[in-house]
VEXVO-812047 format. One record per residue (C-alpha): y, x negated, z negated; residue in three letters; residue number from 1. Coordinates in Angstrom, 3 decimals. Layout:
REC          y          x          z   type   seq
REC          Y          X          Z    ALA   NUM
...
END
This chain:
REC          y          x          z   type   seq
REC    -61.358    -67.143     12.819    MET     1
REC    -63.026    -66.133     16.214    ALA     2
REC    -63.573    -63.435     18.509    VAL     3
REC    -66.597    -63.200     20.203    GLU     4
REC    -67.008    -61.802     23.793    VAL     5
REC    -69.748    -60.754     26.033    THR     6
REC    -69.713    -59.654     29.074    TRP     7
REC    -72.049    -56.984     30.578    TRP     8
REC    -70.621    -57.051     33.728    GLY     9
REC    -68.414    -55.175     35.904    HIS    10
REC    -65.179    -54.101     33.391    ALA    11
REC    -67.701    -53.858     29.945    THR    12
REC    -67.019    -55.953     27.402    VAL    13
REC    -67.910    -55.956     23.631    THR    14
REC    -65.092    -57.545     21.614    VAL    15
REC    -66.098    -58.481     17.939    THR    16
REC    -62.932    -59.301     15.710    ASP    17
REC    -63.057    -58.899     12.051    SER    18
REC    -66.421    -57.275     12.119    GLY    19
REC    -65.231    -54.802     14.781    VAL    20
REC    -66.964    -54.237     18.081    ARG    21
REC    -64.885    -52.628     20.139    VAL    22
REC    -66.575    -51.850     24.337    LEU    23
REC    -64.309    -51.400     27.344    THR    24
REC    -65.101    -49.408     30.168    ASP    25
REC    -69.196    -49.233     29.437    PRO    26
REC    -71.224    -48.503     32.722    LEU    27
REC    -74.750    -49.155     32.235    PHE    28
REC    -76.217    -47.919     35.551    VAL    29
REC    -78.111    -49.241     38.080    ARG    30
REC    -76.827    -47.023     40.779    ARG    31
REC    -73.476    -45.299     40.986    LEU    32
REC    -72.769    -43.186     43.926    ALA    33
REC    -72.501    -45.548     47.130    HIS    34
REC    -72.506    -48.729     44.739    LEU    35
REC    -75.465    -50.427     43.402    ARG    36
REC    -76.114    -53.154     40.549    ARG    37
REC    -76.722    -56.058     42.818    ARG    38
REC    -76.721    -59.179     39.384    ARG    39
REC    -78.003    -59.076     36.076    GLY    40
REC    -79.995    -56.832     34.358    ALA    41
REC    -78.669    -53.416     32.868    LEU    42
REC    -77.052    -53.973     29.607    PRO    43
REC    -79.854    -53.199     26.628    PRO    44
REC    -79.482    -50.563     24.212    PRO    45
REC    -77.194    -52.726     21.859    ALA    46
REC    -74.519    -52.830     23.950    ALA    47
REC    -73.761    -49.604     23.256    ALA    48
REC    -72.794    -50.262     19.681    ARG    49
REC    -69.411    -49.928     19.093    ALA    50
REC    -67.061    -48.783     16.597    ASP    51
REC    -64.513    -47.940     19.137    ALA    52
REC    -64.695    -47.969     22.660    VAL    53
REC    -62.041    -47.830     24.915    LEU    54
REC    -61.399    -46.446     28.448    VAL    55
REC    -58.649    -47.765     30.553    SER    56
REC    -58.531    -45.045     33.470    HIS    57
REC    -60.570    -42.395     35.129    LEU    58
REC    -61.868    -44.027     37.854    HIS    59
REC    -65.602    -43.066     37.703    ALA    60
REC    -67.026    -47.374     37.811    ASP    61
REC    -64.795    -46.866     34.566    HIS    62
REC    -65.195    -43.407     32.662    LEU    63
REC    -68.405    -42.962     32.974    HIS    64
REC    -69.832    -39.632     31.171    PRO    65
REC    -73.696    -40.591     31.349    ALA    66
REC    -73.207    -43.955     29.921    SER    67
REC    -70.819    -42.120     27.270    LEU    68
REC    -73.463    -40.534     26.090    ALA    69
REC    -75.018    -43.531     25.145    ARG    70
REC    -72.844    -44.360     22.151    LEU    71
REC    -73.988    -43.122     18.486    ALA    72
REC    -72.359    -40.362     16.873    PRO    73
REC    -69.027    -40.991     15.650    GLY    74
REC    -68.071    -43.554     17.653    THR    75
REC    -64.535    -42.988     18.402    ARG    76
REC    -63.185    -43.082     22.238    LEU    77
REC    -59.794    -44.395     22.963    VAL    78
REC    -59.084    -42.812     26.615    VAL    79
REC    -55.678    -42.182     28.520    PRO    80
REC    -53.166    -39.384     27.207    TYR    81
REC    -54.562    -36.513     29.449    GLY    82
REC    -58.024    -37.306     30.236    ALA    83
REC    -59.839    -34.913     28.177    ALA    84
REC    -57.879    -32.553     30.490    ALA    85
REC    -58.876    -34.149     33.596    ALA    86
REC    -62.195    -35.196     33.414    VAL    87
REC    -64.595    -32.207     32.176    PRO    88
REC    -67.555    -34.388     31.804    GLY    89
REC    -65.759    -36.640     29.299    LEU    90
REC    -64.739    -33.253     27.192    ARG    91
REC    -68.775    -32.347     27.398    ARG    92
REC    -70.519    -35.462     26.363    VAL    93
REC    -67.875    -35.777     23.196    ALA    94
REC    -68.388    -32.579     22.198    SER    95
REC    -72.533    -33.003     22.088    VAL    96
REC    -72.806    -36.385     21.113    ARG    97
REC    -70.044    -36.174     18.279    GLY    98
REC    -67.467    -38.401     19.622    LEU    99
REC    -64.025    -38.028     18.133    PRO   100
REC    -61.263    -38.743     21.178    VAL   101
REC    -57.947    -40.643     20.274    THR   102
REC    -55.938    -40.060     23.657    GLU   103
REC    -52.898    -42.566     23.648    VAL   104
REC    -49.682    -43.442     25.965    ARG   105
REC    -48.518    -46.977     26.689    PRO   106
REC    -46.827    -48.510     23.458    GLY   107
REC    -49.281    -45.861     21.012    ASP   108
REC    -51.640    -47.869     18.481    THR   109
REC    -54.770    -47.189     16.624    VAL   110
REC    -56.465    -48.438     14.188    SER   111
REC    -60.591    -49.433     14.447    VAL   112
REC    -62.539    -49.494     11.126    ARG   113
REC    -66.175    -51.347     11.097    ALA   114
REC    -68.584    -48.015     10.318    SER   115
REC    -70.977    -50.698      9.093    ARG   116
REC    -69.858    -53.834      7.333    ASN   117
REC    -71.337    -54.781      3.470    GLY   118
REC    -68.520    -57.196      3.419    HIS   119
REC    -65.574    -55.386      2.675    GLY   120
REC    -63.141    -53.683      5.172    PRO   121
REC    -62.634    -54.388      8.551    ALA   122
REC    -60.037    -52.879     10.698    GLU   123
REC    -58.578    -53.820     13.853    VAL   124
REC    -55.192    -52.659     15.692    THR   125
REC    -55.388    -51.077     19.241    VAL   126
REC    -52.343    -51.229     20.976    ARG   127
REC    -52.438    -49.791     24.132    ALA   128
REC    -49.903    -51.607     27.318    VAL   129
REC    -49.200    -50.498     30.924    HIS   130
REC    -51.740    -50.967     33.966    ALA   131
REC    -50.524    -50.808     37.592    ALA   132
REC    -53.084    -48.686     38.935    HIS   133
REC    -53.665    -45.110     40.557    ASP   134
REC    -55.677    -43.598     37.381    GLY   135
REC    -56.303    -40.632     39.098    ARG   136
REC    -59.861    -39.340     38.912    ARG   137
REC    -60.582    -39.866     42.592    LEU   138
REC    -62.040    -38.378     44.600    PRO   139
REC    -60.800    -35.351     42.661    TYR   140
REC    -57.185    -34.694     42.015    GLY   141
REC    -54.340    -34.155     41.474    PRO   142
REC    -54.719    -35.246     38.093    HIS   143
REC    -52.984    -38.390     37.549    ARG   144
REC    -53.442    -39.919     34.488    VAL   145
REC    -51.949    -43.380     33.875    PRO   146
REC    -54.119    -46.624     33.828    ALA   147
REC    -53.905    -48.530     30.732    LEU   148
REC    -54.725    -51.755     29.660    GLY   149
REC    -54.972    -52.592     25.709    TYR   150
REC    -54.109    -55.452     23.044    VAL   151
REC    -56.581    -55.612     20.568    VAL   152
REC    -55.344    -57.375     17.279    HIS   153
REC    -57.224    -59.016     14.447    GLY   154
REC    -58.073    -62.479     13.993    ALA   155
REC    -57.350    -62.751     16.962    ALA   156
REC    -55.244    -61.167     20.010    THR   157
REC    -57.220    -60.274     23.153    THR   158
REC    -56.081    -58.338     25.912    TYR   159
REC    -58.381    -55.838     28.304    PHE   160
REC    -56.346    -55.472     31.180    ALA   161
REC    -58.948    -52.534     32.597    GLY   162
REC    -57.547    -52.671     36.192    ASP   163
REC    -54.422    -53.631     36.979    THR   164
REC    -51.973    -55.413     39.337    GLY   165
REC    -49.416    -57.819     38.807    LEU   166
REC    -46.301    -56.265     37.062    PHE   167
REC    -43.400    -57.608     36.243    ASP   168
REC    -43.338    -56.980     32.539    THR   169
REC    -46.881    -57.733     31.417    MET   170
REC    -46.178    -60.474     29.663    ALA   171
REC    -43.760    -58.551     27.844    GLU   172
REC    -45.736    -55.788     27.586    GLU   173
REC    -48.476    -57.440     26.208    VAL   174
REC    -46.776    -60.696     23.980    GLY   175
REC    -49.013    -63.281     22.520    ALA   176
REC    -52.331    -63.369     22.980    CYS   177
REC    -55.151    -65.446     22.251    ASP   178
REC    -57.900    -63.829     24.740    VAL   179
REC    -57.515    -62.216     28.000    ALA   180
REC    -60.020    -60.443     29.565    LEU   181
REC    -59.304    -60.547     33.324    LEU   182
REC    -60.351    -58.589     36.181    PRO   183
REC    -60.817    -60.803     39.193    VAL   184
REC    -62.329    -58.993     41.796    GLY   185
REC    -64.043    -55.649     42.907    GLY   186
REC    -66.930    -53.688     44.217    TRP   187
REC    -66.048    -53.658     47.837    GLY   188
REC    -65.295    -56.359     50.564    PRO   189
REC    -61.477    -55.128     50.306    PHE   190
REC    -59.529    -55.219     47.059    LEU   191
REC    -56.656    -52.436     47.843    GLY   192
REC    -53.337    -51.982     45.395    HIS   193
REC    -53.258    -52.171     42.476    GLY   194
REC    -55.898    -54.803     41.416    HIS   195
REC    -55.794    -58.647     40.974    LEU   196
REC    -57.794    -61.161     43.101    ASP   197
REC    -58.481    -64.453     41.629    ALA   198
REC    -55.415    -66.220     42.758    ARG   199
REC    -53.292    -63.070     41.430    ARG   200
REC    -55.352    -63.025     38.108    ALA   201
REC    -54.410    -66.776     37.737    ALA   202
REC    -51.136    -65.833     38.136    GLU   203
REC    -51.107    -63.320     35.409    ALA   204
REC    -53.280    -66.100     33.202    ALA   205
REC    -49.999    -68.254     33.436    ALA   206
REC    -47.548    -65.885     32.614    ARG   207
REC    -49.429    -64.277     29.676    LEU   208
REC    -50.281    -67.914     28.136    GLY   209
REC    -53.501    -67.121     26.367    PRO   210
REC    -55.546    -69.961     24.505    VAL   211
REC    -58.685    -68.618     26.678    SER   212
REC    -59.598    -66.316     29.605    ALA   213
REC    -62.272    -64.451     30.472    VAL   214
REC    -62.906    -63.320     34.243    PRO   215
REC    -64.534    -59.855     34.410    VAL   216
REC    -64.489    -57.023     36.847    HIS   217
REC    -67.041    -58.898     39.709    TYR   218
REC    -70.398    -59.982     41.278    GLY   219
REC    -72.155    -56.696     39.638    THR   220
REC    -71.688    -53.506     42.069    TYR   221
REC    -71.780    -54.178     45.771    TRP   222
REC    -72.017    -50.718     48.040    PRO   223
REC    -75.141    -50.146     49.689    ILE   224
REC    -75.685    -51.602     52.926    GLY   225
REC    -73.122    -54.075     52.782    MET   226
REC    -74.787    -57.230     51.468    ASP   227
REC    -73.535    -59.053     54.155    ALA   228
REC    -70.227    -57.992     54.663    VAL   229
REC    -67.798    -60.266     53.390    ARG   230
REC    -70.473    -61.355     50.576    PRO   231
REC    -67.885    -64.296     49.048    HIS   232
REC    -65.702    -61.654     47.448    GLU   233
REC    -68.876    -60.683     46.110    PHE   234
REC    -70.028    -64.148     44.818    HIS   235
REC    -67.159    -66.121     44.632    SER   236
REC    -63.915    -64.618     42.437    PRO   237
REC    -65.048    -66.331     39.123    GLY   238
REC    -65.530    -69.994     40.119    ASP   239
REC    -62.283    -69.326     42.331    GLU   240
REC    -60.584    -67.850     39.491    PHE   241
REC    -61.431    -70.832     37.091    ALA   242
REC    -60.283    -73.070     40.370    ARG   243
REC    -56.716    -71.387     40.888    GLN   244
REC    -56.293    -71.111     37.016    ALA   245
REC    -56.927    -75.062     36.918    GLY   246
REC    -53.342    -75.509     39.361    LEU   247
REC    -51.225    -72.460     38.174    LEU   248
REC    -52.249    -72.401     34.183    ALA   249
REC    -54.234    -75.770     32.916    PRO   250
REC    -53.394    -74.626     30.021    GLU   251
REC    -55.405    -72.159     29.561    VAL   252
REC    -59.676    -72.499     28.797    ALA   253
REC    -61.765    -70.316     31.545    VAL   254
REC    -64.555    -69.012     30.509    HIS   255
REC    -66.572    -67.875     33.126    ARG   256
REC    -69.600    -65.750     31.648    LEU   257
REC    -73.088    -64.690     33.194    ALA   258
REC    -74.005    -61.228     32.645    HIS   259
REC    -75.379    -61.024     29.073    GLY   260
REC    -73.757    -64.201     27.862    GLU   261
REC    -71.105    -64.323     25.253    SER   262
REC    -68.852    -66.970     23.862    VAL   263
REC    -67.110    -67.118     20.301    ARG   264
REC    -63.605    -68.033     20.766    LEU   265
REC    -61.015    -68.788     18.163    THR   266
REC    -58.044    -67.646     17.917    GLY   267
REC    -55.771    -70.492     16.576    ALA   268
REC    -53.148    -71.921     18.638    ARG   269
END
């Protein structure tokens, strides 16, 4: 059995496992406030097709109501507990588009079934885990909603880290996983607290010990007018993660995807 991973850019990934399509943090716009998409075409309409969408936290580049509005009616939204109260736009889109919302805390599990499957029942289980990241809906406050990562259990076990820094219990909370989708950069020239850069992501890979790792959250959006400011922070994190993982976690196979590219990974250890 295998899992297919498609990276659409930034933190937006489709994970297909056991016939179930799970989409993470969809962001389907060319521009978001002061950010513009500098690399990769906008995801095609097919990218919005999913059985469930996992939202890691409330920052606008991860919880984007206009992108959620592209989802088909009936698509389940799995969001951090308190998200609906904190983000009116989420409530409006969910109501207008008919998107059921499930709010979760670390440790909660959700079963997701394929909406269309001609080969019998298809199901995965999604488990929410802690993330070391500020989950507030900036710049509005003071609503503080914890950031999450998610572990998708199907034929394979896939960890989507969302946005996070390293934390002591990461490997314990995630457990054994086959695939790790790890953020390795950001959207600006400096990464603040609660993020992974390429080296820290490689350390996370060493702690988790997955069969495969896919770097995400880099090389897509960049602040307007800052093209010449530390451009290596935009272009190099994927390659640097592969290099650092080769040093710190040589047993982990790194798959550096282009925007819109897919890779089929085995779930067998």
